[in-house]
N, CA, C and O atoms as a GROMACS GRO file, in nm:
protein
  380
    1MET      N    1   0.084  -0.118   0.011
    1MET     CA    2   0.011   0.000  -0.007
    1MET      C    3   0.122   0.085   0.025
    1MET      O    4   0.222   0.069   0.095
    2THR      N    5   0.050   0.233  -0.085
    2THR     CA    6   0.130   0.370  -0.106
    2THR      C    7   0.091   0.438   0.020
    2THR      O    8  -0.027   0.462   0.042
    3ARG      N    9   0.195   0.475   0.112
    3ARG     CA   10   0.167   0.623   0.187
    3ARG      C   11   0.082   0.700   0.122
    3ARG      O   12   0.076   0.675   0.002
    4ARG      N   13  -0.004   0.806   0.171
    4ARG     CA   14  -0.061   0.933   0.150
    4ARG      C   15   0.097   1.066   0.152
    4ARG      O   16   0.174   1.114   0.235
    5PRO      N   17   0.075   1.072   0.030
    5PRO     CA   18   0.156   1.178   0.024
    5PRO      C   19   0.173   1.335   0.202
    5PRO      O   20   0.257   1.374   0.284
    6LEU      N   21   0.041   1.359   0.165
    6LEU     CA   22   0.005   1.452   0.259
    6LEU      C   23  -0.135   1.406   0.291
    6LEU      O   24  -0.212   1.341   0.222
    7LEU      N   25  -0.154   1.470   0.446
    7LEU     CA   26  -0.246   1.474   0.504
    7LEU      C   27  -0.282   1.622   0.557
    7LEU      O   28  -0.188   1.701   0.553
    8GLU      N   29  -0.394   1.667   0.601
    8GLU     CA   30  -0.400   1.788   0.680
    8GLU      C   31  -0.507   1.774   0.721
    8GLU      O   32  -0.609   1.748   0.657
    9ILE      N   33  -0.487   1.798   0.902
    9ILE     CA   34  -0.608   1.774   0.958
    9ILE      C   35  -0.613   1.941   1.056
    9ILE      O   36  -0.520   1.979   1.128
   10ASP      N   37  -0.699   1.992   1.042
   10ASP     CA   38  -0.810   2.124   1.090
   10ASP      C   39  -0.826   2.121   1.186
   10ASP      O   40  -0.941   2.080   1.198
   11VAL      N   41  -0.766   2.148   1.327
   11VAL     CA   42  -0.810   2.184   1.467
   11VAL      C   43  -0.851   2.302   1.482
   11VAL      O   44  -0.806   2.341   1.590
   12ARG      N   45  -0.895   2.359   1.446
   12ARG     CA   46  -0.893   2.539   1.515
   12ARG      C   47  -1.037   2.539   1.578
   12ARG      O   48  -1.051   2.618   1.671
   13ASP      N   49  -1.149   2.462   1.541
   13ASP     CA   50  -1.293   2.461   1.571
   13ASP      C   51  -1.261   2.346   1.682
   13ASP      O   52  -1.353   2.357   1.763
   14LEU      N   53  -1.193   2.264   1.715
   14LEU     CA   54  -1.280   2.216   1.817
   14LEU      C   55  -1.192   2.204   1.955
   14LEU      O   56  -1.075   2.192   1.991
   15GLY      N   57  -1.324   2.218   2.007
   15GLY     CA   58  -1.303   2.234   2.163
   15GLY      C   59  -1.285   2.167   2.259
   15GLY      O   60  -1.229   2.206   2.362
   16THR      N   61  -1.316   2.091   2.246
   16THR     CA   62  -1.287   1.923   2.391
   16THR      C   63  -1.209   1.769   2.297
   16THR      O   64  -1.229   1.714   2.190
   17ALA      N   65  -1.128   1.752   2.396
   17ALA     CA   66  -1.047   1.629   2.377
   17ALA      C   67  -1.146   1.527   2.269
   17ALA      O   68  -1.121   1.464   2.167
   18ARG      N   69  -1.256   1.547   2.343
   18ARG     CA   70  -1.286   1.413   2.265
   18ARG      C   71  -1.331   1.443   2.089
   18ARG      O   72  -1.337   1.357   2.001
   19GLU      N   73  -1.358   1.586   2.078
   19GLU     CA   74  -1.392   1.615   1.961
   19GLU      C   75  -1.272   1.628   1.863
   19GLU      O   76  -1.281   1.650   1.742
   20LEU      N   77  -1.138   1.609   1.948
   20LEU     CA   78  -1.023   1.567   1.830
   20LEU      C   79  -1.004   1.484   1.842
   20LEU      O   80  -0.960   1.437   1.738
   21HIS      N   81  -1.009   1.372   1.969
   21HIS     CA   82  -1.008   1.195   1.892
   21HIS      C   83  -1.058   1.208   1.842
   21HIS      O   84  -0.992   1.186   1.741
   22LEU      N   85  -1.192   1.246   1.796
   22LEU     CA   86  -1.306   1.212   1.671
   22LEU      C   87  -1.234   1.219   1.567
   22LEU      O   88  -1.215   1.117   1.501
   23ALA      N   89  -1.179   1.341   1.529
   23ALA     CA   90  -1.122   1.425   1.389
   23ALA      C   91  -1.014   1.353   1.387
   23ALA      O   92  -0.987   1.320   1.271
   24LEU      N   93  -0.943   1.316   1.462
   24LEU     CA   94  -0.788   1.227   1.472
   24LEU      C   95  -0.835   1.080   1.425
   24LEU      O   96  -0.756   1.006   1.365
   25ARG      N   97  -0.941   1.048   1.448
   25ARG     CA   98  -0.968   0.888   1.417
   25ARG      C   99  -1.018   0.920   1.268
   25ARG      O  100  -0.955   0.863   1.178
   26ASP      N  101  -1.127   1.007   1.231
   26ASP     CA  102  -1.204   1.013   1.118
   26ASP      C  103  -1.028   1.021   1.015
   26ASP      O  104  -1.003   0.950   0.917
   27ALA      N  105  -0.957   1.100   1.060
   27ALA     CA  106  -0.864   1.158   0.960
   27ALA      C  107  -0.758   1.108   0.904
   27ALA      O  108  -0.688   1.150   0.812
   28LEU      N  109  -0.752   0.987   0.986
   28LEU     CA  110  -0.620   0.882   1.023
   28LEU      C  111  -0.692   0.756   1.014
   28LEU      O  112  -0.616   0.661   1.036
   29GLY      N  113  -0.815   0.722   0.990
   29GLY     CA  114  -0.903   0.605   0.918
   29GLY      C  115  -0.856   0.474   1.040
   29GLY      O  116  -0.827   0.355   1.023
   30LEU      N  117  -0.868   0.570   1.180
   30LEU     CA  118  -0.873   0.460   1.276
   30LEU      C  119  -0.996   0.378   1.306
   30LEU      O  120  -1.107   0.428   1.291
   31PRO      N  121  -0.984   0.278   1.338
   31PRO     CA  122  -1.068   0.207   1.333
   31PRO      C  123  -1.200   0.283   1.464
   31PRO      O  124  -1.172   0.356   1.559
   32LEU      N  125  -1.326   0.236   1.426
   32LEU     CA  126  -1.434   0.275   1.503
   32LEU      C  127  -1.402   0.282   1.659
   32LEU      O  128  -1.409   0.381   1.732
   33TRP      N  129  -1.370   0.167   1.688
   33TRP     CA  130  -1.362   0.125   1.857
   33TRP      C  131  -1.264   0.194   1.905
   33TRP      O  132  -1.247   0.191   2.027
   34TYR      N  133  -1.178   0.271   1.825
   34TYR     CA  134  -1.044   0.314   1.889
   34TYR      C  135  -1.142   0.458   2.023
   34TYR      O  136  -1.240   0.532   2.023
   35GLY      N  137  -1.034   0.421   2.109
   35GLY     CA  138  -1.046   0.427   2.229
   35GLY      C  139  -1.086   0.608   2.315
   35GLY      O  140  -1.139   0.639   2.422
   36CYS      N  141  -1.033   0.680   2.211
   36CYS     CA  142  -1.007   0.818   2.284
   36CYS      C  143  -0.951   0.889   2.346
   36CYS      O  144  -0.993   1.001   2.376
   37ASN      N  145  -0.863   0.850   2.375
   37ASN     CA  146  -0.731   0.877   2.475
   37ASN      C  147  -0.546   0.894   2.383
   37ASN      O  148  -0.492   0.891   2.272
   38TRP      N  149  -0.528   0.906   2.477
   38TRP     CA  150  -0.353   0.909   2.414
   38TRP      C  151  -0.300   0.785   2.434
   38TRP      O  152  -0.215   0.741   2.356
   39ASP      N  153  -0.354   0.702   2.562
   39ASP     CA  154  -0.262   0.524   2.490
   39ASP      C  155  -0.342   0.478   2.410
   39ASP      O  156  -0.297   0.367   2.381
   40ALA      N  157  -0.442   0.496   2.350
   40ALA     CA  158  -0.495   0.484   2.209
   40ALA      C  159  -0.451   0.515   2.135
   40ALA      O  160  -0.383   0.427   2.083
   41PHE      N  161  -0.447   0.618   2.082
   41PHE     CA  162  -0.367   0.683   2.024
   41PHE      C  163  -0.252   0.663   1.990
   41PHE      O  164  -0.240   0.677   1.869
   42TRP      N  165  -0.132   0.628   2.056
   42TRP     CA  166  -0.034   0.572   2.049
   42TRP      C  167  -0.016   0.460   1.988
   42TRP      O  168   0.073   0.452   1.904
   43ASP      N  169  -0.110   0.335   2.024
   43ASP     CA  170  -0.143   0.264   2.008
   43ASP      C  171  -0.193   0.220   1.827
   43ASP      O  172  -0.160   0.123   1.759
   44ALA      N  173  -0.259   0.307   1.802
   44ALA     CA  174  -0.310   0.300   1.622
   44ALA      C  175  -0.173   0.332   1.562
   44ALA      O  176  -0.116   0.269   1.472
   45ILE      N  177  -0.123   0.461   1.638
   45ILE     CA  178  -0.019   0.542   1.513
   45ILE      C  179   0.110   0.425   1.488
   45ILE      O  180   0.160   0.396   1.379
   46SER      N  181   0.147   0.368   1.626
   46SER     CA  182   0.215   0.289   1.601
   46SER      C  183   0.270   0.134   1.579
   46SER      O  184   0.376   0.074   1.594
   47GLY      N  185   0.118   0.098   1.527
   47GLY     CA  186   0.074  -0.011   1.464
   47GLY      C  187  -0.078  -0.037   1.397
   47GLY      O  188  -0.094  -0.087   1.286
   48LEU      N  189  -0.147  -0.010   1.454
   48LEU     CA  190  -0.234   0.000   1.362
   48LEU      C  191  -0.296   0.066   1.254
   48LEU      O  192  -0.413   0.034   1.233
   49VAL      N  193  -0.242   0.156   1.176
   49VAL     CA  194  -0.245   0.225   1.114
   49VAL      C  195  -0.102   0.279   1.038
   49VAL      O  196   0.012   0.290   1.082
   50GLU      N  197  -0.169   0.311   0.880
   50GLU     CA  198  -0.010   0.373   0.816
   50GLU      C  199  -0.040   0.573   0.781
   50GLU      O  200  -0.121   0.644   0.722
   51MET      N  201   0.067   0.586   0.852
   51MET     CA  202   0.083   0.704   0.888
   51MET      C  203   0.090   0.800   0.722
   51MET      O  204   0.117   0.732   0.623
   52PRO      N  205   0.069   0.921   0.704
   52PRO     CA  206   0.097   0.991   0.578
   52PRO      C  207   0.258   0.996   0.582
   52PRO      O  208   0.328   0.968   0.679
   53LEU      N  209   0.300   1.040   0.452
   53LEU     CA  210   0.479   1.138   0.470
   53LEU      C  211   0.436   1.237   0.528
   53LEU      O  212   0.487   1.251   0.639
   54GLN      N  213   0.342   1.336   0.492
   54GLN     CA  214   0.362   1.412   0.545
   54GLN      C  215   0.220   1.481   0.650
   54GLN      O  216   0.108   1.486   0.598
   55LEU      N  217   0.241   1.529   0.794
   55LEU     CA  218   0.094   1.529   0.850
   55LEU      C  219   0.112   1.702   0.866
   55LEU      O  220   0.209   1.764   0.911
   56ARG      N  221   0.055   1.725   0.843
   56ARG     CA  222   0.034   1.925   0.880
   56ARG      C  223  -0.114   1.915   0.974
   56ARG      O  224  -0.196   1.826   0.947
   57ILE      N  225  -0.136   1.997   1.067
   57ILE     CA  226  -0.197   2.020   1.178
   57ILE      C  227  -0.238   2.167   1.145
   57ILE      O  228  -0.145   2.246   1.163
   58SER      N  229  -0.380   2.235   1.091
   58SER     CA  230  -0.367   2.351   1.080
   58SER      C  231  -0.490   2.388   1.185
   58SER      O  232  -0.600   2.338   1.206
   59GLY      N  233  -0.410   2.513   1.246
   59GLY     CA  234  -0.504   2.555   1.364
   59GLY      C  235  -0.454   2.545   1.488
   59GLY      O  236  -0.515   2.586   1.588
   60TRP      N  237  -0.331   2.484   1.491
   60TRP     CA  238  -0.251   2.443   1.647
   60TRP      C  239  -0.247   2.520   1.709
   60TRP      O  240  -0.302   2.496   1.816
   61HIS      N  241  -0.197   2.636   1.697
   61HIS     CA  242  -0.223   2.731   1.768
   61HIS      C  243  -0.329   2.756   1.876
   61HIS      O  244  -0.319   2.747   1.998
   62SER      N  245  -0.442   2.793   1.794
   62SER     CA  246  -0.529   2.766   1.871
   62SER      C  247  -0.568   2.669   1.945
   62SER      O  248  -0.616   2.686   2.057
   63LEU      N  249  -0.552   2.562   1.890
   63LEU     CA  250  -0.578   2.407   1.959
   63LEU      C  251  -0.486   2.445   2.081
   63LEU      O  252  -0.542   2.468   2.188
   64SER      N  253  -0.352   2.453   2.071
   64SER     CA  254  -0.286   2.466   2.209
   64SER      C  255  -0.306   2.577   2.332
   64SER      O  256  -0.255   2.590   2.444
   65GLN      N  257  -0.401   2.648   2.257
   65GLN     CA  258  -0.434   2.739   2.370
   65GLN      C  259  -0.554   2.692   2.434
   65GLN      O  260  -0.560   2.704   2.556
   66ARG      N  261  -0.646   2.644   2.376
   66ARG     CA  262  -0.784   2.585   2.394
   66ARG      C  263  -0.740   2.456   2.484
   66ARG      O  264  -0.794   2.464   2.595
   67LEU      N  265  -0.684   2.376   2.474
   67LEU     CA  266  -0.641   2.229   2.496
   67LEU      C  267  -0.516   2.227   2.545
   67LEU      O  268  -0.463   2.141   2.475
   68PRO      N  269  -0.438   2.265   2.618
   68PRO     CA  270  -0.281   2.256   2.627
   68PRO      C  271  -0.227   2.138   2.641
   68PRO      O  272  -0.125   2.100   2.583
   69ASP      N  273  -0.315   2.052   2.747
   69ASP     CA  274  -0.265   1.936   2.801
   69ASP      C  275  -0.290   1.826   2.655
   69ASP      O  276  -0.204   1.751   2.608
   70ASP      N  277  -0.394   1.840   2.619
   70ASP     CA  278  -0.414   1.775   2.508
   70ASP      C  279  -0.315   1.811   2.375
   70ASP      O  280  -0.275   1.717   2.307
   71ALA      N  281  -0.290   1.903   2.353
   71ALA     CA  282  -0.203   1.941   2.222
   71ALA      C  283  -0.087   1.888   2.249
   71ALA      O  284  -0.030   1.813   2.170
   72ARG      N  285  -0.024   1.932   2.398
   72ARG     CA  286   0.067   1.872   2.424
   72ARG      C  287   0.100   1.702   2.393
   72ARG      O  288   0.186   1.643   2.328
   73LEU      N  289  -0.024   1.658   2.482
   73LEU     CA  290   0.013   1.461   2.417
   73LEU      C  291  -0.028   1.429   2.314
   73LEU      O  292  -0.035   1.307   2.299
   74MET      N  293  -0.054   1.476   2.248
   74MET     CA  294  -0.103   1.444   2.100
   74MET      C  295   0.058   1.456   2.037
   74MET      O  296   0.113   1.366   1.973
   75GLU      N  297   0.131   1.615   2.076
   75GLU     CA  298   0.233   1.618   1.988
   75GLU      C  299   0.393   1.517   2.063
   75GLU      O  300   0.504   1.487   2.019
   76GLN      N  301   0.342   1.503   2.155
   76GLN     CA  302   0.458   1.378   2.213
   76GLN      C  303   0.457   1.230   2.183
   76GLN      O  304   0.541   1.143   2.203
   77CYS      N  305   0.324   1.228   2.124
   77CYS     CA  306   0.328   1.133   2.058
   77CYS      C  307   0.308   1.088   1.903
   77CYS      O  308   0.293   0.977   1.850
   78LEU      N  309   0.314   1.201   1.860
   78LEU     CA  310   0.338   1.203   1.712
   78LEU      C  311   0.534   1.227   1.718
   78LEU      O  312   0.603   1.182   1.626
   79ARG      N  313   0.580   1.281   1.802
   79ARG     CA  314   0.733   1.301   1.816
   79ARG      C  315   0.770   1.193   1.837
   79ARG      O  316   0.851   1.167   1.748
   80ARG      N  317   0.755   1.075   1.931
   80ARG     CA  318   0.777   0.959   1.998
   80ARG      C  319   0.795   0.864   1.859
   80ARG      O  320   0.898   0.807   1.823
   81LEU      N  321   0.656   0.864   1.787
   81LEU     CA  322   0.666   0.785   1.686
   81LEU      C  323   0.763   0.818   1.575
   81LEU      O  324   0.814   0.719   1.522
   82GLN      N  325   0.801   0.941   1.526
   82GLN     CA  326   0.938   0.980   1.500
   82GLN      C  327   1.069   0.932   1.534
   82GLN      O  328   1.150   0.911   1.443
   83ALA      N  329   1.098   0.913   1.651
   83ALA     CA  330   1.236   0.919   1.729
   83ALA      C  331   1.203   0.703   1.716
   83ALA      O  332   1.290   0.621   1.687
   84GLN      N  333   1.117   0.685   1.735
   84GLN     CA  334   1.134   0.548   1.791
   84GLN      C  335   1.056   0.473   1.630
   84GLN      O  336   1.021   0.354   1.632
   85TYR      N  337   1.044   0.530   1.547
   85TYR     CA  338   0.991   0.443   1.462
   85TYR      C  339   0.998   0.517   1.308
   85TYR      O  340   0.919   0.490   1.218
   86PRO      N  341   1.115   0.623   1.297
   86PRO     CA  342   1.104   0.687   1.180
   86PRO      C  343   1.071   0.676   1.044
   86PRO      O  344   1.050   0.768   0.966
   87ALA      N  345   1.068   0.523   1.014
   87ALA     CA  346   1.049   0.468   0.897
   87ALA      C  347   0.895   0.494   0.862
   87ALA      O  348   0.849   0.538   0.757
   88TRP      N  349   0.831   0.457   0.972
   88TRP     CA  350   0.650   0.539   1.015
   88TRP      C  351   0.573   0.552   0.979
   88TRP      O  352   0.468   0.508   0.933
   89ALA      N  353   0.702   0.725   1.035
   89ALA     CA  354   0.659   0.853   1.132
   89ALA      C  355   0.611   0.904   0.971
   89ALA      O  356   0.632   0.852   0.862
   90ALA      N  357   0.538   1.027   1.009
   90ALA     CA  358   0.488   1.156   0.933
   90ALA      C  359   0.586   1.248   0.955
   90ALA      O  360   0.632   1.262   1.068
   91GLN      N  361   0.622   1.311   0.868
   91GLN     CA  362   0.705   1.458   0.888
   91GLN      C  363   0.574   1.567   0.922
   91GLN      O  364   0.470   1.575   0.856
   92LEU      N  365   0.604   1.633   1.022
   92LEU     CA  366   0.500   1.689   1.140
   92LEU      C  367   0.535   1.853   1.054
   92LEU      O  368   0.645   1.894   1.015
   93HIS      N  369   0.420   1.909   1.046
   93HIS     CA  370   0.403   2.016   1.027
   93HIS      C  371   0.268   2.106   1.096
   93HIS      O  372   0.152   2.109   1.055
   94PHE      N  373   0.344   2.191   1.240
   94PHE     CA  374   0.217   2.272   1.313
   94PHE      C  375   0.203   2.384   1.270
   94PHE      O  376   0.280   2.480   1.283
   95GLU      N  377   0.076   2.379   1.201
   95GLU     CA  378   0.056   2.588   1.125
   95GLU      C  379  -0.063   2.646   1.253
   95GLU      O  380  -0.105   2.762   1.251
   0.00000   0.00000   0.00000
């Protein structure tokens, strides 16, 4: 299977952690039974789904202000994937 060259996820209008997880689930093609928490997100991106070559997160600044803990945890998961599994990870763009 060929990895998508670019996936953009717009997070600027998301107001809750649940909305963020559902947006990630839908955009990344996570299963419907995805647990909507950061441990489940890590499990999904590190073994369940194929990440795109590039991942652009639009509205990052506003999300970081509204949901600072969730934004930090999401970024940690994505950066951990880059460190531990660089061949599977996406190049990240937080805009």
